[in-house]
KOLKOL-878988 format. One record per residue (C-alpha): residue in one letter; residue number from 1; x, y, z. Coordinates in pm, whole numbers. Layout:
<node><code>A</code><pos>NUM</pos><x>X</x><y>Y</y><z>Z</z></node>
...
This chain:
<node><code>M</code><pos>1</pos><x>6523</x><y>5941</y><z>18949</z></node>
<node><code>K</code><pos>2</pos><x>6662</x><y>6058</y><z>18608</z></node>
<node><code>A</code><pos>3</pos><x>6881</x><y>5744</y><z>18600</z></node>
<node><code>M</code><pos>4</pos><x>6581</x><y>5513</y><z>18651</z></node>
<node><code>L</code><pos>5</pos><x>6379</x><y>5698</y><z>18395</z></node>
<node><code>G</code><pos>6</pos><x>6666</x><y>5674</y><z>18150</z></node>
<node><code>F</code><pos>7</pos><x>6705</x><y>5310</y><z>18226</z></node>
<node><code>G</code><pos>8</pos><x>6327</x><y>5260</y><z>18173</z></node>
<node><code>F</code><pos>9</pos><x>6346</x><y>5418</y><z>17832</z></node>
<node><code>F</code><pos>10</pos><x>6650</x><y>5201</y><z>17745</z></node>
<node><code>L</code><pos>11</pos><x>6452</x><y>4891</y><z>17843</z></node>
<node><code>L</code><pos>12</pos><x>6157</x><y>5001</y><z>17637</z></node>
<node><code>F</code><pos>13</pos><x>6392</x><y>5061</y><z>17342</z></node>
<node><code>L</code><pos>14</pos><x>6534</x><y>4711</y><z>17379</z></node>
<node><code>G</code><pos>15</pos><x>6191</x><y>4557</y><z>17404</z></node>
<node><code>G</code><pos>16</pos><x>6068</x><y>4733</y><z>17091</z></node>
<node><code>F</code><pos>17</pos><x>6388</x><y>4640</y><z>16903</z></node>
<node><code>A</code><pos>18</pos><x>6347</x><y>4270</y><z>17003</z></node>
<node><code>F</code><pos>19</pos><x>5985</x><y>4279</y><z>16890</z></node>
<node><code>V</code><pos>20</pos><x>6076</x><y>4415</y><z>16550</z></node>
<node><code>M</code><pos>21</pos><x>6353</x><y>4166</y><z>16505</z></node>
<node><code>L</code><pos>22</pos><x>6127</x><y>3869</y><z>16611</z></node>
<node><code>Q</code><pos>23</pos><x>5849</x><y>3986</y><z>16372</z></node>
<node><code>G</code><pos>24</pos><x>6102</x><y>3985</y><z>16082</z></node>
<node><code>R</code><pos>25</pos><x>6243</x><y>3649</y><z>16181</z></node>
<node><code>Q</code><pos>26</pos><x>5894</x><y>3487</y><z>16160</z></node>
<node><code>L</code><pos>27</pos><x>5914</x><y>3517</y><z>15775</z></node>
<node><code>G</code><pos>28</pos><x>6258</x><y>3355</y><z>15768</z></node>
<node><code>Q</code><pos>29</pos><x>6175</x><y>3068</y><z>16004</z></node>
<node><code>Q</code><pos>30</pos><x>5829</x><y>2993</y><z>15870</z></node>
<node><code>N</code><pos>31</pos><x>5818</x><y>2629</y><z>15749</z></node>
<node><code>M</code><pos>32</pos><x>5714</x><y>2609</y><z>15386</z></node>
<node><code>A</code><pos>33</pos><x>5598</x><y>2333</y><z>15153</z></node>
<node><code>G</code><pos>34</pos><x>5886</x><y>2121</y><z>15045</z></node>
<node><code>G</code><pos>35</pos><x>6060</x><y>2128</y><z>15383</z></node>
<node><code>G</code><pos>36</pos><x>6217</x><y>2478</y><z>15338</z></node>
<node><code>A</code><pos>37</pos><x>6312</x><y>2664</y><z>15655</z></node>
<node><code>G</code><pos>38</pos><x>6245</x><y>3011</y><z>15504</z></node>
<node><code>I</code><pos>39</pos><x>6352</x><y>3249</y><z>15236</z></node>
<node><code>T</code><pos>40</pos><x>6551</x><y>3514</y><z>15417</z></node>
<node><code>A</code><pos>41</pos><x>6927</x><y>3561</y><z>15421</z></node>
<node><code>I</code><pos>42</pos><x>6956</x><y>3349</y><z>15105</z></node>
<node><code>S</code><pos>43</pos><x>7046</x><y>3505</y><z>14771</z></node>
<node><code>W</code><pos>44</pos><x>6805</x><y>3377</y><z>14507</z></node>
<node><code>R</code><pos>45</pos><x>6844</x><y>3390</y><z>14128</z></node>
<node><code>P</code><pos>46</pos><x>6559</x><y>3336</y><z>13888</z></node>
<node><code>A</code><pos>47</pos><x>6572</x><y>3013</y><z>13693</z></node>
<node><code>F</code><pos>48</pos><x>6235</x><y>3087</y><z>13524</z></node>
<node><code>I</code><pos>49</pos><x>6013</x><y>3398</y><z>13502</z></node>
<node><code>G</code><pos>50</pos><x>5680</x><y>3252</y><z>13410</z></node>
<node><code>A</code><pos>51</pos><x>5769</x><y>2977</y><z>13163</z></node>
<node><code>E</code><pos>52</pos><x>6080</x><y>3164</y><z>13021</z></node>
<node><code>P</code><pos>53</pos><x>6413</x><y>3029</y><z>13135</z></node>
<node><code>V</code><pos>54</pos><x>6667</x><y>3274</y><z>13273</z></node>
<node><code>P</code><pos>55</pos><x>7036</x><y>3229</y><z>13183</z></node>
<node><code>E</code><pos>56</pos><x>7255</x><y>3154</y><z>13495</z></node>
<node><code>D</code><pos>57</pos><x>7488</x><y>3425</y><z>13389</z></node>
<node><code>S</code><pos>58</pos><x>7212</x><y>3695</y><z>13372</z></node>
<node><code>G</code><pos>59</pos><x>7339</x><y>3868</y><z>13687</z></node>
<node><code>M</code><pos>60</pos><x>6988</x><y>3863</y><z>13836</z></node>
<node><code>F</code><pos>61</pos><x>6928</x><y>3797</y><z>14199</z></node>
<node><code>V</code><pos>62</pos><x>6708</x><y>3894</y><z>14494</z></node>
<node><code>L</code><pos>63</pos><x>6775</x><y>3888</y><z>14863</z></node>
<node><code>F</code><pos>64</pos><x>6500</x><y>3895</y><z>15116</z></node>
<node><code>E</code><pos>65</pos><x>6631</x><y>4039</y><z>15447</z></node>
<node><code>V</code><pos>66</pos><x>6520</x><y>3936</y><z>15798</z></node>
<node><code>D</code><pos>67</pos><x>6420</x><y>4301</y><z>15860</z></node>
<node><code>G</code><pos>68</pos><x>6161</x><y>4287</y><z>15585</z></node>
<node><code>S</code><pos>69</pos><x>6365</x><y>4469</y><z>15319</z></node>
<node><code>I</code><pos>70</pos><x>6432</x><y>4335</y><z>14974</z></node>
<node><code>K</code><pos>71</pos><x>6722</x><y>4418</y><z>14737</z></node>
<node><code>G</code><pos>72</pos><x>6866</x><y>4269</y><z>14430</z></node>
<node><code>H</code><pos>73</pos><x>6976</x><y>4314</y><z>14069</z></node>
<node><code>G</code><pos>74</pos><x>6760</x><y>4274</y><z>13760</z></node>
<node><code>G</code><pos>75</pos><x>7036</x><y>4220</y><z>13509</z></node>
<node><code>C</code><pos>76</pos><x>7078</x><y>4592</y><z>13444</z></node>
<node><code>N</code><pos>77</pos><x>6960</x><y>4781</y><z>13742</z></node>
<node><code>S</code><pos>78</pos><x>6975</x><y>4733</y><z>14122</z></node>
<node><code>F</code><pos>79</pos><x>6646</x><y>4739</y><z>14299</z></node>
<node><code>F</code><pos>80</pos><x>6516</x><y>4767</y><z>14659</z></node>
<node><code>G</code><pos>81</pos><x>6190</x><y>4764</y><z>14843</z></node>
<node><code>S</code><pos>82</pos><x>6000</x><y>4593</y><z>15124</z></node>
<node><code>L</code><pos>83</pos><x>5846</x><y>4253</y><z>15189</z></node>
<node><code>E</code><pos>84</pos><x>5551</x><y>4245</y><z>15420</z></node>
<node><code>K</code><pos>85</pos><x>5388</x><y>3928</y><z>15569</z></node>
<node><code>S</code><pos>86</pos><x>5023</x><y>3914</y><z>15662</z></node>
<node><code>D</code><pos>87</pos><x>4766</x><y>3650</y><z>15752</z></node>
<node><code>S</code><pos>88</pos><x>4658</x><y>3625</y><z>15382</z></node>
<node><code>G</code><pos>89</pos><x>5012</x><y>3600</y><z>15246</z></node>
<node><code>I</code><pos>90</pos><x>5295</x><y>3839</y><z>15146</z></node>
<node><code>A</code><pos>91</pos><x>5330</x><y>4166</y><z>14960</z></node>
<node><code>V</code><pos>92</pos><x>5649</x><y>4286</y><z>14786</z></node>
<node><code>G</code><pos>93</pos><x>5703</x><y>4649</y><z>14700</z></node>
<node><code>P</code><pos>94</pos><x>5673</x><y>4896</y><z>14572</z></node>
<node><code>L</code><pos>95</pos><x>6019</x><y>4842</y><z>14429</z></node>
<node><code>G</code><pos>96</pos><x>6257</x><y>5126</y><z>14357</z></node>
<node><code>A</code><pos>97</pos><x>6543</x><y>5091</y><z>14113</z></node>
<node><code>T</code><pos>98</pos><x>6843</x><y>5261</y><z>13951</z></node>
<node><code>R</code><pos>99</pos><x>6768</x><y>5392</y><z>13607</z></node>
<node><code>M</code><pos>100</pos><x>7037</x><y>5254</y><z>13377</z></node>
<node><code>S</code><pos>101</pos><x>6956</x><y>5151</y><z>13029</z></node>
<node><code>C</code><pos>102</pos><x>7069</x><y>4823</y><z>12878</z></node>
<node><code>E</code><pos>103</pos><x>6989</x><y>4626</y><z>12567</z></node>
<node><code>E</code><pos>104</pos><x>6614</x><y>4553</y><z>12504</z></node>
<node><code>R</code><pos>105</pos><x>6639</x><y>4182</y><z>12582</z></node>
<node><code>V</code><pos>106</pos><x>6789</x><y>4254</y><z>12927</z></node>
<node><code>M</code><pos>107</pos><x>6554</x><y>4534</y><z>13003</z></node>
<node><code>S</code><pos>108</pos><x>6251</x><y>4322</y><z>12910</z></node>
<node><code>R</code><pos>109</pos><x>6364</x><y>4031</y><z>13139</z></node>
<node><code>E</code><pos>110</pos><x>6437</x><y>4280</y><z>13420</z></node>
<node><code>T</code><pos>111</pos><x>6091</x><y>4430</y><z>13388</z></node>
<node><code>A</code><pos>112</pos><x>5925</x><y>4086</y><z>13391</z></node>
<node><code>F</code><pos>113</pos><x>6128</x><y>3993</y><z>13709</z></node>
<node><code>M</code><pos>114</pos><x>6033</x><y>4299</y><z>13898</z></node>
<node><code>D</code><pos>115</pos><x>5671</x><y>4261</y><z>13795</z></node>
<node><code>A</code><pos>116</pos><x>5672</x><y>3902</y><z>13908</z></node>
<node><code>L</code><pos>117</pos><x>5818</x><y>4007</y><z>14245</z></node>
<node><code>Q</code><pos>118</pos><x>5556</x><y>4285</y><z>14292</z></node>
<node><code>K</code><pos>119</pos><x>5273</x><y>4049</y><z>14199</z></node>
<node><code>T</code><pos>120</pos><x>5385</x><y>3784</y><z>14450</z></node>
<node><code>R</code><pos>121</pos><x>5119</x><y>3709</y><z>14723</z></node>
<node><code>S</code><pos>122</pos><x>5257</x><y>3369</y><z>14842</z></node>
<node><code>F</code><pos>123</pos><x>5550</x><y>3138</y><z>14797</z></node>
<node><code>E</code><pos>124</pos><x>5651</x><y>2774</y><z>14832</z></node>
<node><code>A</code><pos>125</pos><x>6004</x><y>2708</y><z>14946</z></node>
<node><code>G</code><pos>126</pos><x>6223</x><y>2406</y><z>14944</z></node>
<node><code>A</code><pos>127</pos><x>6582</x><y>2368</y><z>15052</z></node>
<node><code>K</code><pos>128</pos><x>6716</x><y>2535</y><z>14735</z></node>
<node><code>R</code><pos>129</pos><x>6412</x><y>2635</y><z>14532</z></node>
<node><code>L</code><pos>130</pos><x>6152</x><y>2920</y><z>14578</z></node>
<node><code>Q</code><pos>131</pos><x>5839</x><y>2949</y><z>14384</z></node>
<node><code>L</code><pos>132</pos><x>5669</x><y>3285</y><z>14376</z></node>
<node><code>L</code><pos>133</pos><x>5286</x><y>3271</y><z>14330</z></node>
<node><code>D</code><pos>134</pos><x>5016</x><y>3529</y><z>14274</z></node>
<node><code>D</code><pos>135</pos><x>4666</x><y>3559</y><z>14428</z></node>
<node><code>E</code><pos>136</pos><x>4534</x><y>3256</y><z>14228</z></node>
<node><code>K</code><pos>137</pos><x>4845</x><y>3044</y><z>14303</z></node>
<node><code>T</code><pos>138</pos><x>4976</x><y>3081</y><z>13947</z></node>
<node><code>L</code><pos>139</pos><x>5350</x><y>3039</y><z>13920</z></node>
<node><code>L</code><pos>140</pos><x>5509</x><y>3386</y><z>13855</z></node>
<node><code>A</code><pos>141</pos><x>5876</x><y>3281</y><z>13892</z></node>
<node><code>E</code><pos>142</pos><x>6091</x><y>2998</y><z>14014</z></node>
<node><code>L</code><pos>143</pos><x>6414</x><y>3094</y><z>14192</z></node>
<node><code>V</code><pos>144</pos><x>6706</x><y>2890</y><z>14302</z></node>
<node><code>S</code><pos>145</pos><x>6966</x><y>2971</y><z>14571</z></node>
<node><code>R</code><pos>146</pos><x>7265</x><y>3130</y><z>14410</z></node>
<node><code>G</code><pos>147</pos><x>7564</x><y>2920</y><z>14383</z></node>
<node><code>D</code><pos>148</pos><x>7358</x><y>2614</y><z>14282</z></node>
């Protein structure tokens, strides 16, 4: 009897785990405008934040994980948070970050990047480009897959 009960809990655990994993994968497998297959498991670097170009060597990147977590580097500090998908779009954050200080230009760009991420409500993804959009579909940032 105890063995059957234990096996039942094990199956329940596996079912719950599979459900959580499949929910997270929906974000990564969702087809986006431009033919993209998703945004997860790809390291993205900002090419533009708003209309401002970001140098390729800025060290900035973001990684959207299949499990709904988000992590990256803003040029000075590492950051982390969550990404949630809903019927109306997506929500990032709140983001946490380390608290190192860098030169003003780097800190300003980092703040703008994290603000853009947290204001994101939808996105359009292509094979190697990702556009982050706010509630009104205004472009907040354009990202490219790292290594491009």
